[in-house]
C-alpha positions as CSV (number, residue, x, y, z in Angstrom):
1,M,41.5,-16.6,7.9
2,L,37.9,-17.8,8.3
3,K,37.5,-15.9,11.6
4,K,38.7,-12.7,9.9
5,L,36.4,-13.2,7.0
6,S,33.4,-13.9,9.3
7,F,34.2,-10.8,11.4
8,T,34.4,-8.7,8.2
9,I,31.0,-10.0,7.0
10,F,29.6,-9.2,10.4
11,L,30.9,-5.6,10.3
12,I,29.4,-5.1,6.8
13,L,26.0,-6.5,7.9
14,A,26.1,-4.4,11.0
15,A,26.8,-1.3,8.9
16,F,23.8,-1.9,6.7
17,G,21.5,-2.8,9.6
18,A,18.5,-5.1,9.5
19,S,17.2,-3.5,6.3
20,I,19.1,-6.0,4.2
21,F,17.2,-8.9,5.8
22,A,13.6,-9.8,4.9
23,Q,11.0,-8.6,7.3
24,D,10.0,-11.2,9.8
25,K,6.3,-10.3,9.8
26,T,4.0,-7.3,9.7
27,V,4.7,-4.9,12.6
28,I,1.5,-4.4,14.6
29,N,1.6,-1.3,16.8
30,S,-2.2,-1.2,17.4
31,A,-4.4,-4.2,17.8
32,K,-7.5,-2.0,17.3
33,A,-6.2,-0.8,14.0
34,K,-5.2,-4.3,12.9
35,N,-8.8,-5.5,13.6
36,L,-10.2,-2.6,11.7
37,L,-7.9,-3.2,8.7
38,L,-8.3,-7.0,8.4
39,G,-11.0,-8.1,6.0
40,R,-12.8,-6.7,3.0
41,H,-13.2,-3.0,2.3
42,S,-14.5,-0.7,-0.4
43,L,-11.8,0.9,-2.6
44,S,-12.1,4.1,-4.7
45,L,-10.2,6.4,-7.0
46,Q,-11.9,9.7,-7.6
47,W,-11.3,9.5,-11.4
48,I,-13.4,6.3,-11.6
49,S,-16.3,6.9,-9.2
50,W,-17.3,7.8,-5.6
51,D,-20.8,6.5,-6.3
52,Y,-19.8,2.8,-6.7
53,F,-16.7,1.1,-5.4
54,G,-14.2,-1.6,-6.0
55,S,-13.1,-3.8,-3.2
56,A,-9.8,-4.4,-1.3
57,T,-9.0,-7.2,1.0
58,V,-6.5,-7.3,3.8
59,S,-5.5,-10.9,4.7
60,N,-3.1,-12.4,7.2
61,K,-0.9,-15.2,6.1
62,K,1.4,-16.4,8.9
63,G,1.8,-12.9,10.4
64,F,2.3,-11.2,7.0
65,Y,-0.6,-8.9,6.2
66,Y,-1.4,-8.4,2.5
67,L,-3.5,-5.8,0.6
68,N,-5.1,-6.6,-2.7
69,G,-7.8,-4.7,-4.4
70,R,-9.3,-3.3,-7.6
71,Q,-11.8,-0.8,-8.8
72,K,-13.0,-0.9,-12.4
73,S,-15.0,1.7,-14.3
74,R,-18.5,0.8,-15.5
75,Q,-18.1,3.1,-18.6
76,N,-14.7,2.2,-20.0
77,S,-11.4,0.4,-19.3
78,D,-10.3,2.7,-16.4
79,Y,-9.1,1.0,-13.3
80,V,-7.0,1.1,-10.1
81,E,-5.3,-1.8,-8.5
82,V,-3.4,-2.1,-5.2
83,A,-1.2,-5.1,-4.3
84,G,1.5,-5.8,-1.8
85,L,2.6,-6.3,1.7
86,I,1.5,-4.2,4.7
87,T,4.8,-3.8,6.6
88,E,3.4,-1.8,9.6
89,I,0.0,-1.1,11.2
90,N,-0.4,1.9,13.4
91,E,-3.3,3.6,15.0
92,K,-3.9,6.1,12.2
93,N,-2.0,4.7,9.3
94,F,-0.4,1.6,7.7
95,K,2.7,1.3,5.7
96,F,2.5,-0.6,2.5
97,D,5.3,-2.0,0.2
98,G,3.8,-2.9,-3.2
99,T,2.2,-1.3,-6.2
100,V,-0.7,1.0,-7.0
101,T,-1.5,0.8,-10.7
102,M,-4.1,3.0,-12.4
103,Q,-5.1,3.5,-16.0
104,I,-7.4,6.5,-16.7
105,G,-8.2,7.4,-20.3
106,S,-7.7,11.1,-19.8
107,I,-4.5,10.9,-17.8
108,N,-1.0,9.9,-19.0
109,N,-2.3,9.4,-22.5
110,G,-4.4,6.5,-21.3
111,E,-1.4,4.4,-20.4
112,P,-1.1,2.6,-17.1
113,C,0.7,4.5,-14.3
114,V,2.5,2.5,-11.6
115,R,3.6,3.7,-8.2
116,S,5.8,1.1,-6.5
117,G,7.7,0.8,-3.3
118,E,7.0,2.0,0.2
119,M,3.8,4.0,0.6
120,T,1.5,5.1,3.4
121,F,-2.3,5.0,3.8
122,A,-3.5,7.3,6.6
123,I,-6.7,8.3,8.4
124,T,-6.9,12.1,8.8
125,G,-9.4,14.0,10.9
126,T,-12.7,12.2,11.3
127,R,-12.6,10.5,8.0
128,K,-13.7,6.8,7.8
129,Y,-11.1,5.7,5.4
130,W,-7.4,5.4,4.8
131,R,-6.1,7.6,2.0
132,L,-2.9,7.0,0.0
133,Q,-0.5,9.7,1.1
134,E,1.7,9.7,-2.0
135,M,-1.1,11.5,-3.9
136,K,1.0,13.3,-6.6
137,S,0.9,11.2,-9.8
138,P,4.3,10.0,-10.9
139,C,3.0,10.0,-14.5
140,D,1.1,13.3,-14.8
141,V,0.4,16.6,-13.0
142,T,-2.7,15.2,-11.3
143,T,-3.4,14.4,-7.6
144,D,-5.0,11.0,-7.1
145,Y,-7.2,10.0,-4.2
146,V,-6.9,6.3,-3.6
147,D,-9.1,5.5,-0.6
148,I,-9.8,2.3,1.4
149,Y,-12.9,2.6,3.5
150,F,-13.6,1.1,6.9
151,K,-15.8,-2.0,7.0
């Protein structure tokens, strides 16, 4: 009976694949991109400012890379925050599983707007930053440019 139950559990797990297991560590597909990403960066959301920046830090804790950052308005309570796990680092992008929260007085009735789950930050063309690719606001009709700049 136990062998049959074990085999059934094995089949169920095989059907779902590795996605039901926690990720072992951040997947590094480019050492050069990893080195560029690790450390402190400037962070911006166009609704707040492109003249002064917040900061974002990518840290490595036992093979897991984390992104945490914040930009705050100098004029009011507007802000953007990013926080979560970087799941994969590639030459021109990185995948992120976490949250991007923003509160802009003129958008979404001034209430916080939260994106959560898997997202991608990518370098396009000759730009010197990664831009959040999920740009369409889930809370309004706006397009948001969340950028993390090279060191």
